[in-house]
C-alpha positions as CSV (number, residue, x, y, z in Angstrom):
1,M,-48.8,-24.5,78.3
2,N,-52.1,-24.8,79.1
3,M,-52.0,-20.7,78.4
4,A,-51.1,-21.1,74.7
5,F,-53.4,-24.0,74.2
6,A,-56.0,-21.2,75.6
7,A,-54.4,-18.7,73.7
8,M,-55.0,-21.3,69.9
9,M,-58.5,-21.9,71.1
10,G,-59.6,-18.4,71.6
11,W,-58.1,-17.3,68.2
12,C,-59.7,-19.6,66.1
13,G,-63.4,-18.2,67.8
14,T,-62.7,-15.3,66.5
15,M,-63.7,-16.6,63.0
16,W,-66.5,-19.0,64.2
17,P,-70.2,-17.4,64.2
18,G,-70.1,-16.1,61.0
19,W,-69.4,-19.0,58.4
20,F,-71.5,-21.3,60.7
21,L,-74.7,-18.6,60.9
22,W,-74.5,-18.2,57.1
23,W,-74.3,-21.9,56.9
24,L,-77.1,-22.7,58.9
25,I,-79.7,-20.2,57.2
26,H,-78.8,-21.0,53.9
27,H,-78.7,-24.9,54.2
28,G,-75.3,-25.8,53.7
29,G,-73.4,-24.9,50.4
30,R,-70.5,-22.8,49.7
31,P,-70.3,-19.8,51.5
32,P,-70.1,-16.6,49.9
33,I,-66.6,-15.2,49.0
34,P,-66.1,-12.2,52.0
35,D,-65.3,-8.4,50.9
36,P,-61.8,-7.7,50.8
37,E,-60.7,-7.2,54.4
38,P,-57.2,-5.4,55.4
39,W,-54.9,-7.9,56.6
40,W,-54.3,-6.2,60.0
41,R,-58.5,-6.5,61.1
42,N,-57.7,-10.1,60.9
43,L,-54.4,-10.2,62.8
44,V,-56.1,-7.7,65.6
45,R,-59.2,-9.5,65.7
46,G,-56.8,-13.0,66.3
47,V,-55.2,-11.0,68.9
48,I,-57.8,-9.9,70.7
49,G,-59.7,-13.0,70.4
50,A,-56.2,-14.6,71.9
51,I,-56.6,-12.8,74.6
52,G,-60.3,-13.7,75.5
53,G,-59.6,-17.3,75.3
54,I,-56.8,-16.6,78.1
55,G,-59.0,-14.2,80.2
56,A,-61.9,-16.8,79.9
57,V,-59.7,-19.2,81.2
58,T,-58.1,-17.7,83.7
59,V,-60.6,-15.9,85.3
60,I,-63.4,-18.7,85.3
61,G,-61.2,-21.7,85.1
62,P,-61.1,-21.9,88.3
63,D,-64.3,-22.5,88.8
64,F,-64.3,-26.0,87.0
65,P,-61.3,-27.9,89.0
66,N,-60.4,-30.2,86.4
67,P,-62.1,-29.4,83.2
68,G,-59.0,-31.2,80.9
69,L,-58.2,-30.4,78.0
70,V,-61.9,-29.9,76.2
71,G,-63.1,-28.2,79.2
72,T,-60.2,-25.5,78.6
73,G,-60.8,-25.7,74.7
74,V,-64.2,-25.1,75.1
75,L,-63.9,-22.2,77.6
76,A,-61.0,-20.7,75.7
77,F,-62.7,-21.1,72.4
78,F,-66.0,-19.1,73.6
79,G,-63.9,-16.9,75.2
80,G,-62.6,-15.9,72.0
81,V,-66.0,-15.8,70.5
82,F,-66.8,-13.2,73.2
83,L,-64.1,-10.7,72.8
84,G,-64.1,-11.4,68.8
85,S,-67.0,-10.1,68.5
86,L,-67.0,-7.1,70.8
87,A,-64.1,-6.4,68.8
88,D,-66.1,-6.8,65.5
89,S,-68.7,-4.2,66.7
90,V,-66.3,-1.9,68.0
91,M,-64.9,-2.0,64.6
92,A,-67.9,-1.8,62.9
93,A,-69.1,1.2,65.3
94,G,-65.8,3.0,64.4
95,R,-66.7,2.7,60.7
96,G,-70.1,4.0,61.1
97,Q,-71.9,0.4,60.5
98,I,-74.5,0.2,63.5
99,R,-77.5,2.2,62.8
100,G,-79.4,2.4,66.7
């Protein structure tokens, strides 16, 4: 059950930075309508985020002996943010959108 919760929180972390940063920069308001993306990119991003959530709880979780539900959720969320962002960067590099 703990791993299912970690996967769910990791999946939620994959979409987090984009809309939140837009909201901070533009001081609220409605976010722009995103460009249409193929449905499979969101699915791949979510699965990778779920794996990141489970991985974070499995690897880093033992360092915290009793994190509770909130601690597990936060750890899995940011594990999903990390791996989801990494997956976005790899997909963008594959499309040639990253210029160095």
